[in-house]
RONULUM-408248 format. One record per residue (C-alpha): residue number from 1; residue in three letters; z, y, x. Coordinates in nm, 2 decimals, decimal comma. Layout:
N
[pt NUM; Ala; [Z; Y; X]]
...
END
This chain:
168
[pt 1; Ala; [-1,09; 0,27; 0,70]]
[pt 2; Phe; [-1,44; 0,22; 0,82]]
[pt 3; Arg; [-1,32; 0,19; 1,18]]
[pt 4; Leu; [-1,07; -0,08; 1,10]]
[pt 5; Lys; [-1,34; -0,28; 0,90]]
[pt 6; Leu; [-1,57; -0,25; 1,20]]
[pt 7; Val; [-1,29; -0,36; 1,44]]
[pt 8; Glu; [-1,21; -0,66; 1,22]]
[pt 9; Gln; [-1,58; -0,77; 1,22]]
[pt 10; Ile; [-1,61; -0,74; 1,60]]
[pt 11; Leu; [-1,28; -0,94; 1,65]]
[pt 12; Ala; [-1,39; -1,20; 1,40]]
[pt 13; Ser; [-1,71; -1,25; 1,60]]
[pt 14; Gly; [-1,50; -1,34; 1,91]]
[pt 15; Val; [-1,55; -1,02; 2,10]]
[pt 16; Ser; [-1,24; -0,84; 2,24]]
[pt 17; Ile; [-1,24; -0,46; 2,18]]
[pt 18; Trp; [-1,09; -0,17; 2,36]]
[pt 19; Leu; [-1,06; 0,11; 2,11]]
[pt 20; Val; [-1,07; 0,46; 2,26]]
[pt 21; Glu; [-1,11; 0,80; 2,11]]
[pt 22; Ser; [-1,36; 1,05; 2,23]]
[pt 23; Asp; [-1,09; 1,31; 2,31]]
[pt 24; Ser; [-0,96; 1,11; 2,60]]
[pt 25; Thr; [-1,01; 1,21; 2,97]]
[pt 26; Trp; [-1,05; 0,92; 3,20]]
[pt 27; Phe; [-0,98; 1,00; 3,57]]
[pt 28; Gln; [-1,07; 0,65; 3,69]]
[pt 29; Asn; [-1,18; 0,32; 3,54]]
[pt 30; Pro; [-0,87; 0,18; 3,36]]
[pt 31; Ala; [-1,01; -0,17; 3,31]]
[pt 32; Lys; [-0,81; -0,30; 3,61]]
[pt 33; Phe; [-0,50; -0,26; 3,41]]
[pt 34; Leu; [-0,60; -0,54; 3,17]]
[pt 35; Leu; [-0,56; -0,80; 3,44]]
[pt 36; Asn; [-0,18; -0,76; 3,41]]
[pt 37; Phe; [-0,18; -0,85; 3,04]]
[pt 38; Lys; [-0,37; -1,18; 3,01]]
[pt 39; Asp; [-0,14; -1,33; 2,75]]
[pt 40; Met; [-0,11; -1,03; 2,52]]
[pt 41; Asp; [-0,26; -1,00; 2,18]]
[pt 42; Val; [-0,27; -0,62; 2,19]]
[pt 43; Ile; [-0,22; -0,36; 2,46]]
[pt 44; Thr; [-0,17; -0,01; 2,35]]
[pt 45; Gly; [-0,11; 0,34; 2,50]]
[pt 46; Gln; [0,22; 0,52; 2,47]]
[pt 47; Asp; [0,20; 0,83; 2,26]]
[pt 48; Ala; [0,52; 1,00; 2,35]]
[pt 49; Leu; [0,75; 1,07; 2,64]]
[pt 50; Leu; [0,84; 0,80; 2,89]]
[pt 51; Glu; [1,18; 0,72; 2,73]]
[pt 52; Asp; [1,02; 0,67; 2,39]]
[pt 53; Ala; [0,83; 0,38; 2,25]]
[pt 54; Tyr; [0,56; 0,50; 2,02]]
[pt 55; Pro; [0,24; 0,29; 2,03]]
[pt 56; Glu; [-0,09; 0,47; 1,96]]
[pt 57; Ala; [-0,41; 0,35; 1,80]]
[pt 58; Gly; [-0,64; 0,58; 2,00]]
[pt 59; Asn; [-0,62; 0,37; 2,31]]
[pt 60; Met; [-0,57; 0,01; 2,22]]
[pt 61; Phe; [-0,71; -0,32; 2,36]]
[pt 62; Leu; [-0,74; -0,61; 2,10]]
[pt 63; Asn; [-0,77; -0,96; 2,25]]
[pt 64; Ala; [-1,03; -1,17; 2,05]]
[pt 65; Ser; [-0,90; -1,49; 2,21]]
[pt 66; Ser; [-0,58; -1,43; 2,01]]
[pt 67; Arg; [-0,60; -1,51; 1,64]]
[pt 68; His; [-0,30; -1,29; 1,59]]
[pt 69; Ala; [-0,49; -0,97; 1,68]]
[pt 70; Leu; [-0,74; -1,03; 1,41]]
[pt 71; Leu; [-0,47; -1,11; 1,15]]
[pt 72; Met; [-0,28; -0,79; 1,25]]
[pt 73; Ile; [-0,60; -0,58; 1,20]]
[pt 74; Lys; [-0,66; -0,74; 0,86]]
[pt 75; Asp; [-0,31; -0,67; 0,75]]
[pt 76; Leu; [-0,33; -0,31; 0,89]]
[pt 77; Arg; [-0,66; -0,25; 0,71]]
[pt 78; Ala; [-0,52; -0,38; 0,38]]
[pt 79; Glu; [-0,22; -0,15; 0,41]]
[pt 80; Gln; [-0,44; 0,15; 0,50]]
[pt 81; Glu; [-0,68; 0,08; 0,21]]
[pt 82; Glu; [-0,39; 0,06; -0,04]]
[pt 83; Ala; [-0,24; 0,39; 0,08]]
[pt 84; Leu; [-0,58; 0,56; 0,07]]
[pt 85; Ser; [-0,65; 0,43; -0,28]]
[pt 86; Lys; [-0,34; 0,60; -0,41]]
[pt 87; Leu; [-0,45; 0,95; -0,29]]
[pt 88; Gln; [-0,51; 1,20; -0,57]]
[pt 89; Ser; [-0,70; 1,45; -0,36]]
[pt 90; Gly; [-0,91; 1,47; -0,05]]
[pt 91; Asp; [-0,61; 1,57; 0,16]]
[pt 92; Val; [-0,52; 1,26; 0,35]]
[pt 93; Gly; [-0,26; 1,41; 0,58]]
[pt 94; Asn; [-0,06; 1,13; 0,74]]
[pt 95; Arg; [-0,10; 0,89; 0,44]]
[pt 96; Gly; [-0,33; 0,61; 0,54]]
[pt 97; Asn; [-0,29; 0,69; 0,91]]
[pt 98; Glu; [-0,32; 0,35; 1,09]]
[pt 99; Met; [-0,13; 0,49; 1,39]]
[pt 100; Leu; [0,18; 0,55; 1,18]]
[pt 101; Met; [0,15; 0,20; 1,03]]
[pt 102; Leu; [0,08; 0,03; 1,36]]
[pt 103; Pro; [0,44; -0,03; 1,49]]
[pt 104; Thr; [0,53; -0,25; 1,19]]
[pt 105; His; [0,23; -0,47; 1,24]]
[pt 106; Leu; [0,28; -0,50; 1,62]]
[pt 107; Lys; [0,61; -0,67; 1,56]]
[pt 108; Lys; [0,42; -0,98; 1,44]]
[pt 109; Leu; [0,25; -1,05; 1,78]]
[pt 110; Arg; [0,27; -1,04; 2,16]]
[pt 111; Trp; [0,19; -0,68; 2,26]]
[pt 112; Ser; [0,27; -0,44; 2,54]]
[pt 113; Phe; [0,21; -0,08; 2,64]]
[pt 114; Phe; [-0,04; 0,00; 2,91]]
[pt 115; Pro; [0,16; 0,14; 3,21]]
[pt 116; Arg; [0,33; 0,44; 3,06]]
[pt 117; Thr; [0,29; 0,66; 3,37]]
[pt 118; Ser; [-0,08; 0,59; 3,37]]
[pt 119; Phe; [-0,18; 0,61; 3,00]]
[pt 120; Val; [-0,04; 0,92; 2,84]]
[pt 121; Gly; [-0,08; 1,12; 2,52]]
[pt 122; Gly; [-0,12; 1,49; 2,45]]
[pt 123; Leu; [0,24; 1,56; 2,52]]
[pt 124; Trp; [0,13; 1,57; 2,89]]
[pt 125; Tyr; [-0,03; 1,91; 2,82]]
[pt 126; Lys; [0,29; 2,05; 2,66]]
[pt 127; Asn; [0,57; 1,92; 2,88]]
[pt 128; Glu; [0,60; 2,01; 3,25]]
[pt 129; Ser; [0,87; 1,76; 3,34]]
[pt 130; Phe; [0,66; 1,48; 3,18]]
[pt 131; Arg; [0,35; 1,59; 3,39]]
[pt 132; Ala; [0,56; 1,57; 3,70]]
[pt 133; Ala; [0,68; 1,22; 3,62]]
[pt 134; Val; [0,34; 1,06; 3,56]]
[pt 135; Ser; [0,00; 1,00; 3,73]]
[pt 136; Pro; [-0,25; 0,97; 3,45]]
[pt 137; Val; [-0,54; 0,74; 3,46]]
[pt 138; Val; [-0,62; 0,83; 3,09]]
[pt 139; Ile; [-0,49; 1,13; 2,89]]
[pt 140; Gln; [-0,54; 1,13; 2,52]]
[pt 141; Asn; [-0,60; 1,49; 2,40]]
[pt 142; Asn; [-0,39; 1,46; 2,09]]
[pt 143; Trp; [-0,07; 1,64; 1,96]]
[pt 144; Ile; [-0,29; 1,94; 1,87]]
[pt 145; Ile; [-0,48; 2,01; 1,55]]
[pt 146; Gly; [-0,85; 2,09; 1,52]]
[pt 147; Asn; [-1,15; 2,03; 1,74]]
[pt 148; Asp; [-1,18; 2,39; 1,86]]
[pt 149; Ala; [-0,81; 2,38; 1,98]]
[pt 150; Lys; [-0,88; 2,05; 2,16]]
[pt 151; Ile; [-1,19; 2,18; 2,33]]
[pt 152; Glu; [-1,00; 2,50; 2,43]]
[pt 153; Arg; [-0,71; 2,30; 2,58]]
[pt 154; Ala; [-0,95; 2,06; 2,76]]
[pt 155; Lys; [-1,13; 2,36; 2,91]]
[pt 156; Leu; [-0,81; 2,52; 3,01]]
[pt 157; Trp; [-0,71; 2,20; 3,20]]
[pt 158; Lys; [-1,06; 2,15; 3,34]]
[pt 159; His; [-1,09; 1,83; 3,13]]
[pt 160; Trp; [-1,41; 1,96; 2,95]]
[pt 161; Phe; [-1,73; 1,87; 3,12]]
[pt 162; Ile; [-2,01; 1,98; 2,88]]
[pt 163; Gln; [-2,19; 2,30; 2,99]]
[pt 164; Asp; [-2,33; 2,55; 2,74]]
[pt 165; Asp; [-2,67; 2,39; 2,79]]
[pt 166; Phe; [-2,53; 2,05; 2,69]]
[pt 167; Thr; [-2,54; 1,91; 3,05]]
[pt 168; Cys; [-2,24; 1,77; 3,23]]
END
């Protein structure tokens, strides 16, 4: 909820924002891909296999020059806050997850996926045929539960760059 409030404030101030999550590995600067989407309100990563259409909130560009992006974030935040207010315990699970709410809100504006073969989710780690079909610029280390599991997988694939002495 805090993240969406912050995003809303940044967009309202007229600054475009590219949301990324810290568990992504970037193999090159992905900014050049924004040039192909000048007229979009939102550009998001694909969080499934190539034949699917599942937008993700962990790699999403929001265009501040579009009033629609700000309105979408306000609506998304309101829905998330309502869902979270109804929780009886600290176990959020998928309730209040903005990524699961995102597809409904994207229907209200001009949006697109980043190139699906360049911006991929954690299924890349699990699916050999998917790996063979794409050339990632960014891999989101999701589709796995827990920080320790994410770190272990990142190390296995040589996507972990922090040494034991905290240098890179």
